[in-house]
C-alpha positions, 0 to 999 in steps of 0.5 A: 500500499502506498499510502502517500500516493493514495492520499495524493491521488484522493485529494486530487479527485475530491478537489475536481468535484463540485458540490453541485455535481453530487446534489449538494449545496455550495454553501458560504465560505467554501475556501477550497475547490471541490468537496470538503472531506466530511461530504465525501465521507458522507457520500461514501458511508464512512466516518469523516475521521477515517476518510481524513486519515486516508488523506493524511496517509495515516489510515490502515489498508482499506477494504474493497468495500470502502474502496468501492464506496470511495470510488463511487462518492468520487465518481472515479472513471473505471481506470481511476477505480483500478488505480485506486485499488492498486495504490491501496494494495488491493487489486481491483475486481470486476466493476461493482456496477454498470458504468454511467460515465459517458466519454466526452467524445460520444456526447459531442457525437450526440450534439453533432447529429442534429437531424437524428434523435440520439442518446446513450443507454447504460447496461441497465436501460438508463438514459445517461446522455441525449441530444436536443432532438431525443428530448423533443421526440421522447421526453425532456430527461433533464427534468426527470430525477435519475430513477425515472430515466430507466427505460425498463422501469418506464415501459413496465411501471409507467407513467403511461399518460393517455394509455401511451406505453413508452412515448407511444412507440409501436414496438412497445411489446417487443421492447418490453420482451427484449429489455428484460432479456437485456437486463437479465444479462446485465444482472449476471455481469454485475451480480453484486450491484445493489442498485440493479438488485434493487431495480429488478426487485422493484419491477418483479413486485410491480409487473406481472408482465415483467415477472413472467418474462423475467421467469423465462430466463431469456437472454437474446434479443432481436434488434428493432430496425424501425418503429413509430413514435405517436408524438402528442405534437407532431403525430406519428414519426416513423424512424430507423433504429441504429444501435452502436455498442461501447464495448468498454463502457457496457453502453449503447448508442441509439440513433433515431433517423427518418427516411429522407424526404418522408413525412417523418423527416419533416416531423423531426425538422419541426421538432428540432425547431420547437424542442420540448415545447408543447404547442397544443398547450396554451401559453 
């Protein structure tokens, strides 16, 4: 265990995170950049005294569980998490849960596709990045709490306004079936992730349909190449569906495009202008 290097690394990661990044108020008289030590300790569910000793190179070797909690609190990327384990003298195990960190190059790609609705989903079908047209076509994800951005939870537990399941997509039944198959495969890859375990338990308890599909133990799925959204403002929008795998993050980029010259292409153009406004609601 390299206590000094570990201490310096933890301090450098702590100082790069703002309170807003983790949902904490900035508060007055914040003299140092980033989070305070007690804030990291709170997020990692460990004592402030112990975390302080880690940063002062005075603590004994932390356990895998403590390292995982600190890595999550500091929002470490996979490579940083592995580095943290090596500094602590504890070789890293498998990732504790699906990665939610989207590479900046992928985020930039989404915004360079102004005529396509594009977004990124994690291994659990949580929408973790999106462009403006995806928000206009589906939902303004920025206005949702994180748990409500999960498309598996959405398709099985709702809400389903006006009976429109998952934004009124034409392949709602097919998506429900394939999402369960993909979630079961993810549950095997991340068997120790408490968040994924809790999601499955919630779905089993809240949806008989999910429970039936889960019991089938299927882990293969057939991709959907074309679907139609029943949009409340511009009407039906038929799109081609392409999915790009980001293997090192276990994520997927989903890209929806309309056939050139089609009515749906015109509808997407209109959505790109009006954004998430509702033209059918009086101002």
